[in-house]
N, C-alpha and C positions, 0 to 999 in steps of 0.2 A: 503494499499499499504506500502510497505517495504522501509526502507530507505537506500542507498548505502553507503555504509561505508569505502570505499577504495579510497585512495587517487591517483586518473590517473593522469599522465602527457600525457596523448596520446590517441588517437582512436584505431582502430586496423585493419586487414588484408585488404589485397587487394583482389582481384576478377576474378582468372584464376587457370588454372589447374583442376584436378580432384582425384577423388576417385578411388584406384587402384579395379581391379578385384577379388584380389586372396584370399580377405577373407571379409565376411560378418558382419559389423560392427553394434553394438548396438549404433545406436547413438540418443542423447537426446539435445535438445536444453531448457535450463533454462533461462527464462527472469524474471529479477527483476527491477520493475519499481516504482520509487519515484517521488515526485513532481519537482525533478529538473533534473534528469537524468534516463537511463534506462542503466541497466548493462546486457549482452546476455553472458551466457557461453555455449560453445560447449562440450559436453561429448561423449567420444569414450570408451567404454567397460568401462564406468564409471570412464574414467582419463580425466581430464579437458585440452583440446587440445586447444580453442581459449577463449579469453576472448575481449568482444567488448563494448566500452560505448559510450554513446551519450547522451550528453546535451540536453535538450529540447528545449533550446534556440540558439542550434549551428546554424549558416546560411551558412555555406561553408562547402559543401560534394562534393567528388570525382563525376562527371558526373553532376553536376550543371550547365546549360547553363545562361550566361549572355550577355546584352549589354554592352559593356566597353566603355570607352575612351582611347584613347594613352596619357600617361601623359608624358614620353619622352622617347628620342630613346637614345642607348648607343652604337654606332657603336662599340667601343672597343669592347664589348662582343656580339655583332651582337646581338643585342635583345632589347625589348620595356619594358616599366614598364606601366603596365595598370591599370586604377582605374575603380574597379568592385564594390566599396562600402566598401572595405575590409580596417582595419585601416593601414594596409601595402599594398603597391602597389602590385599587381601580375605581376609575370614574364612570358615574353613570348619570347622563344628563336626561332631564323629565323628556325630551323629544326623543330619545332611544327607548322608553318604557315601552311603547306601543297600546292602541286603543285597547286591547284585549289584557290589561295588566292583570286588573282583579281577578279575572278567571285562570290566568297562569298562577297568581300567589295560590289560590283556591286548591287546584291542581297539585302543586309542589305540597302544601302542607298535608293535603289527604293523602299522597304517596309515602310522605314523610311517616305520618301516624298508624298508614296501613288502612284508610276507611276507602280509599280510591286502589282499587287492585288490579287495573287492567290500563294497555296503553292506548286503547281505542277511546274516540270521543262522540261516538254515536248518542250515546247516554248521558253525556256529562252535562249538566245544568250550567249555562254561562251567567257571568255577571253583567252587569250593566259596564259599557266601553267606559272609559275615562275621557276628560276632554281635552282638546289640544293644549289650552291654554291655562289649565290647572297648574297648582303648585305641589312640588315633590313631598313636604311635610303632610299635605292631605291623603295622599296615597301609600306612603311609605312610613314605617315608624323603625326605632334604632332597636337593632340586634333581631331585626325579621327575617327570616330565611327567605334566599329568591333564587329562580333558576336564571343564567344569565350566559352570554355568548361574547367572546373576544371580538370586538369590531375592528381593533387597533392594538397592535402590539406595544409594548413599553418603548417609548419614545424619550431619548434624553433624560431629564428628570422625572419626567411624569410616569404613572404606572399605567397599566392597559387600559384603554377604552371601551365599555361594555354596552351591550344593547339585550333589551328584554324579549325582542322579536326573533324568536329562535329558527334559524334554519338549517337544513341538513342536506348537504350537497353531495350528487352523484356526477358522473358524466353526462346525462342526458336531462336527470330533473334534478330540480331543488323543492323538498317540501318543507313545508312551514305549518307547526299546528297551532292550532285556536284562529287560523285563518281560512276563509273560503274563495279566495280568487283564485283564477288562472290566469297567467302572464307567459304569453310565447313571446321569445325573442326577436325583437324586430330587425336582427339580423338575418333572419329566414326571408330571402324576397320574395317569395311567390306567397300571394295571398290565400290562394288555393292550401298550399301546405300550411300557413297557419292556421287556417280554419279546422284542415284535418287533423291537426294535433290538440286544437283545443278541443273537438268534439273526441278525440281519442282518449285525452287525460280525464275528460269528464266523466267518462265510462268506466276508469279504473280507480280514480283516486276516492280513498276513504273519507267517510264525513268529517266537515270541520277540518280538514289539512289544505291547506292553500298548497298551488304547484306554480313552480317557475320551470316552462320548458326550455332548456339550452340550446344554443345555434346547433349544438352535436345531434340534436335528435332528428334533425332534419332528415326524411326518408326511412328512419326508421320503422320497423314493424311495432305492432300491439305487443306482441311477445318479449322483444327487446326490452320496451318500456314498462311493459308489467312485472318483469323480474326485476329490474332496476327498481320501481316502486317497492316491490316486496322487500329488498335488501335495507331500503331507508327506513322502511315501517319496522325493521326488525333493530335497526340501530336505536330508532327512539322507543323501542319496547325496552332497549337495553338501559336505556336512561331512565326510565320508569322504574325498572326493578331496581337499579341502584339507589335511588330516591330510598326505597323503603328502609327504615332505621337510619339514614343517612346523617353526617353530622359535618356541619359548613366549617372551614371551605373544602370542597372535595370536588376535584376533577372526574366529570361523568364520561364525557366523549371527548377524545383527543382528535384532532385533525390528522390526515396522513402526514408520515414524514414529508419533508420538502420535496425531495427527489420525486416521490410517486403524486404528491398534489399537483407539481408543476404537469407532470406527464399527462394527468386525468384532465387538466384544464387547457393544454396546449394541444393535445392528442388530435383537434379537431384538423389541425393542420399536416400536411404531409412532411414527415420527417425523413429524411435519407438515412441518418445513421445516428444511433445511440452507443457513446464508448463509455464504459466504465473500469475502472482500475483495480475494483475491489471484488474477489470472487462470490463474496456474500451478498454484495448490494446487486453483483450482475444477475445472480439467479433469483433475487426479490423483483427487479425490473422486469426480468423475463416471465416471472408468474404472474404480475401484476397485469402485464401488456397480454398476455395469456387469457386473463379472466375478461379485461375491457376490449382487445382487440387483437385476436389470434393473430391475423394475417400481419402483423405489426412486430411480429415477436423475433424474425428473421434480421431485422435492421439492429438488433443488441449484438453489441461486438466487446469480448474482454480484451483488455489492453495488455500484452504480455511483456512489452519491452521492459528493461529495467531502467529506461530514462522515463523522467516524470511526463506524465500523460500531457499536462498542459505544456511544456516544452514541446511535445511532437507535435502538437496539433495547433501550435503558433499561438496559444491563448497567453503564455505567460509575456511574450512580447508586445501583444495589442493591450495586456493590462499597463504593463511599464509605460506605453506612448499615449493610453487613451485617460489616463487618469493625472490630476495636477492641476492648475491653474489654466494652461494654454493646451490648448489642442490644435495641432497644425495638420491640413489638408492637402490634398496631393497637388494642387498648383500652387502651393507656396502661403496660400492665403491662412489666415489662423483666427480662432475665436479665442476670447478671454474671459473665463467665467468665475465670477464675484458671488460670495454669499453673504448676505445681509440679513438680520434679525426677523426682517418683514417678509424678505423677497431674495430671487437668486435674478442677477444681472448678465447678461451674456452680449458682449459688445463683438462686432464680426469687422476684420481689418484685410484690408487686401494683400499685404506683404508688399515684396519688393517687385513681382512678376507681372503687375497689370499693367502692359504696354501697348494693348489695343488701340488701334488707330480709333475706333468707335467706344468711346468713354462710357456711353450709355449701356452698350451691350456687353463691355467688360465687367461693368458694374454688377447689371443682371448675371451674369455666370458667377461671379463670385457670391452673390447673395444666396442663388440658387445650391450651389455646393454648400454653402453654409447652412441654410436649411436642411439639407441631410445630415449634416453633421451634428446640428443641436439636436434634431428626432433621436439620434442615434444616442447622444450624451444623457439625455434625459431620461430613456430608457435605460441605458447603462449603469447610470450613476443613482437611479431612482429618486429623481429629484422631484418634489412636490408642492404644491402651493402656489403662489404667484411667480411668473417667471416673465422678464421683461427682456426682450431683444432689441439692440440697437444694431439695426443693419446699415450699410452704407446706403446713404440719401439716393433715392432714384424719384424723378420728376413724371416719367412717364407711368401716366395711369394703366396702362396696359401690362407694363412691366410688374406694377405693384400689385394689381389681380394678379399675375402669373406666379409670383412670389407667394402670395397666400395659397393659392391652389395647390403649389408643391408641397408648401407647410404641410398643409390638411392632408394630402396624399400619403408623405412620408410618415405622420402621425398616427395614420390608419392601423398603422402595425401595432401600434402601443396597445396593451392589453388595460392601461390604466386608463378610468375615466378622464376627459380633458376638453377643455373649451378653448378655441383660438379664435382671437378678435383680429380684425383686419386691421392694416399699418396706419396709426394715427398721423396727423399732419407733421408729425415730428419725426417721422421714420419709423416709429416704434410699435413693434409686436408684442400683444399682451396673452401668455398662455396661462390658464390655470390648470393644473393638473395633480390628480388625487393622490393621496398620502396615507398608507395605511400602516406602512413600516418606515423604521429609519431609513436616511440617505446612504447609500454605500460610498465610503468615504476610506481610498486606500492611499495610503502614503507611497509615493514611488520614489521619494528621495532617498539615496543611500549615504550611509556614513563614509567619508574618505577612506577608500582602501586602504592608502599608504599610511595615515597617522593615526585613524580611527577616531576622528575627531578632537585628537590630543594638539595636533600641531607636530608632534615628533614620530618617529617610525624605528622599529626594532630592525637592527642589521638583518635582510634579506637572506644573507650567507648563512645564518644561524637556523632558517627555518626547517632545513632537512634534518639537521641534529634534534632540534625539537620536536618533529614527527617520529623521528626514532627512540627519544627517551619515552614519550609518552607510550609508543606500542610497546617497548619492552615494559614498562610499568603495569599495562594491561594484562599482557600475557604473563606475568609473573604471577597475577592474583587469579587469571583465568586460563590457564594453558590452553584447554582445548576449544576456546571460544570463536566461534566463526564472525569475523569482523569483517566491517566495511568503511574505508576510509573516503570521507568525500572532501573536495578541496575544489580551488579555483581550475580551471582549462587549462592554465598555462602551467600549474603546479602538478597537474595530472600529467602532462605531457612529458614533465621533466621525469617525473618517478617511473614513467613506462619506456623511457629513451632507450636505446642500446640494445633491443632485441630482447626476446624472451629469457634466455641465460645470463644476461647482463642488466635487467632491469632490476628495480627496488623490489617488488612483490616477489622475486625468485631469489633474491639474496635474503630477505626476511622468512622465506620458506626453510631456507638451510640452516638459517639460524635456530629459528623458533619451531619449527615443525608444524607451522599452522599458516595456511594462506589466508592473505586480507585481499579483499577485492577492494579495487579503487574506482570511485565514479566521480565523473565532473559535476560541478554545480555551477551555473552561470551566475547565480545571484551570491556565493561568496565573495568576498573581499581577497584581494590578493594574497596575503600572508594569513587566511582564516582556513583552518581545516578542523573536520571533526569525527570521532570515532562513533560506528553505530553497530549495535548487536545484531542479531539473527530477526529479532521481533521489529527492526528499524528503530530502536529506542536509544537516542543519544546516550554516550557514556561519557559522563561528566567527570572530568579530573580536578 
């Protein structure tokens, strides 16, 4: 298993929207698993467009359902803080309670005390709906048990944000208990198909369960949808059974791990390849695809090379070039991304290569290229909130219109909900983009490989002696250890030079009767080296 080498300060994107139909993209998912986390890179035509990270011990994900307890009410904010087991209390605003709150509270209490013993709602007596303009302290009380779902993951200093409008998602359908509405995705183009799905779902949905029909349901038969409906109802039954004698805070339903939840939501698009570097995860992905899309199992590949999976597929290089304050495009033009407390600002610069005789055409060309890069950067970094883009000024009305059309076309690939406004008279474009998780923030700057940030360097002539001294010390305490030495490519080349019988690994084998595997790592500084054991754990001296 490869080690994740990027310092994430957040996870990544939300799960709504669609892929446009105007071009068939070559899509690949590269999954890098390590003992502590999983990195997932989405490539479109070889370009990195999304980057997801999940810690293997992460306990709070969007979609998780909890039995929480009201910790305190805040009438001034018209909100409550709820204990769900997170170090920071979760935030529940009145607008996220949903009109059926009283029915949800009654059902929750009944399931806990045993007076309600079924997950079906046919015979459940509903309570009156709460009003939209009500007050939190009129409908909730301190220490009250409440069924909640995570709407937004913990971001910065804030705890998770919650909702009482429970939804349980599948690949084709999303069910919502205590609701009666059927909504069909507007991204399904045919009105006849939408009508067919509406009638079909109406015939199979249980009473008092609302249903959202997702884009992936287009063209599916009643058997497919009925099978998924049964599976989703089993999840709801499991929640109801866990509520019996439950004590808050308690997790009742966990979202899929990030790898499989991304597959579930993205697989409406045609992936060409999914590459995984961990055998267990490889089998998990194949099993998951076998259940939801058996024809896709063949696109899953296991990465067998000893080289890091992100290096082999060009992801590492793209991460290094894509993050940071400035992003340069192939023409030499570049964008500068700045972050403030209230918004994100993107400045478009032409660079030194704009020598086209037709100035207006040259400006349009740079702006169109910048629009594509900005759309990619918003997805890649998962930037949410208000984004202001300062394009190079254009006076031609047709050019301004063309730029807006291009930006909307590029943003159609974005699964996060967003709104794009036309250019203002000052040449600024405003975009709002949904924010569900913290922004992906990767530091691409490196400590000076010569001085390690101190301004002074150790004598490189001693590096060989340092490596041999550490090797001798390790093999003294574990003589039969299978070791791997990782170092900068230049150092690896030096250690392997001279042919098989004259290089360092052979010399060490003769001396210690132990074979040391040597691997290069492009992220290492010139004078950095590390030893790893057979389990890929670093041996710290």
